[in-house]
N, C-alpha and C positions, 0 to 999 in steps of 0.2 A: 653350800653342802660340799661335803667330803665324801668323794666316792671313788671306788677304783678306777684307774686311769681307762682300762679297758671297757667300762661301763658307760663313760659319758658321752661318746659318740652314738650308742644306742638308746641312750635317754634323749638326746638331744633330737635325733630322728623321729622318736615318739612324740615330743613334745611339740615338733615344728619349729624347732630353734634351728637358725641358719649353722652350718658347719663352720667352726672356726679354728684352723689347723694350727693357729698359734697359741692357743690354751696349755699345751706341752711346754712349748719353748719358752714361754713368759715363765712357766712354773721353775723350769730348770734353769733358766738364768737368775731368777730370786733369790735362790740360796742354794747352799750344798747340800747334798742328800745325805739324810741320817737315817738310824733304824726306825725314829719314830715316824718317817714318811709312810711306812709300810702298814698295811692291815695285817697284823701277825695274831694267830691265836695262840693259845696257851702253849700247845706242843711246838710253835715256832719260838715263841719266847724263851722258851729252855734253850734254843740254837742261838739265841741271839749274841752271845759271847762267841761262837763259833768261829773258825775261819772262812767258813762259807759266806755268812752275811757280810764279814769284814771285806773279803775279798771283792764281793759285789758291789757293795758300797763304794769302796776304794777305786775299782774301775769305772763306776757311773762318775764319780767325781773326777777322777783323770779325764774321761770324756768330756766331760762339761767344762773343766779347765780349758782343754783344746778349743773346743767351740766357742767360748768367750775369749780366747787370745787371738782366732783365727775368723771367727764367723763362718767357717766352713759348715754348711750346712750336712756335710756327709757326717759329721760327728754328731749332730742332733739326730740324723736317721739312726745312726748305729746305737744311741742312747734308747730312741724309741722301741727298736728292733730287740734289746737286750733286757729292758725294763721289766722286772718281773710283774706279773698279773696282781700281785697284792700292793702295788704302788699306789696311793690315793693321791688324788687330785682334788684340790679345793677350787670351785668355781662358784661365782654370784649368780643366782636366777631370779629373777623377777616374774613371777607366774601368779594368774589369779586362781581362785578356787574352781570356777568353771573349767579352765584348761587342766586342772590337775584332776579333777573329777574324769574329764573325759579321757585323759590319757590311760589312768587305771581302768576304765570301762573296756576301753578298747584292747588292753593286754589281757584283760580276764577271759577275753573271747579266744585267745588263743591256747592251745592246747599245751604247748611247751613253754610256759612262762618261766623264766630264770629266777632264781630264788631271791635275788636281789630285787627283782621288780615286785616280786610278792610282798617282800619286807618293805620295800617302798610304798606299796598300796595301801598295806595296813597302817602306817604312819600317815598317810594321806587321810584315810578313813577316820584315824582317830583325832587328827586336828579339825577336820571338817564337822564331825560330831560335836568337838567342844565349843565351836564356833556357833553352832545351832543350825 
């Protein structure tokens, strides 16, 4: 699954998945940041060549290099603090249909459900209805 980094902890909590604080650290260590790592809409894409994104990505990669060189977790904390909310993480999940259905049913009971959750639950409904 690829989803915004800020959404993963909420998803894990609702799915009853134990918190794994190393997910972001592994992702950061695995490769350099690039524009493709961010969920950008059409408006943002027009800004992709701007100095704003170049500066953000450059700063994140500088901090990443320092983290990799020193192993100092303060660099990792700083990366997490300045990481734009549009940064997407890739995580692997193993969930059964019952767990997915229950997660969405519980979220639908909440009056203030995040749009990402609504989209996720629509996707779950479509997958489960295809399976019969």
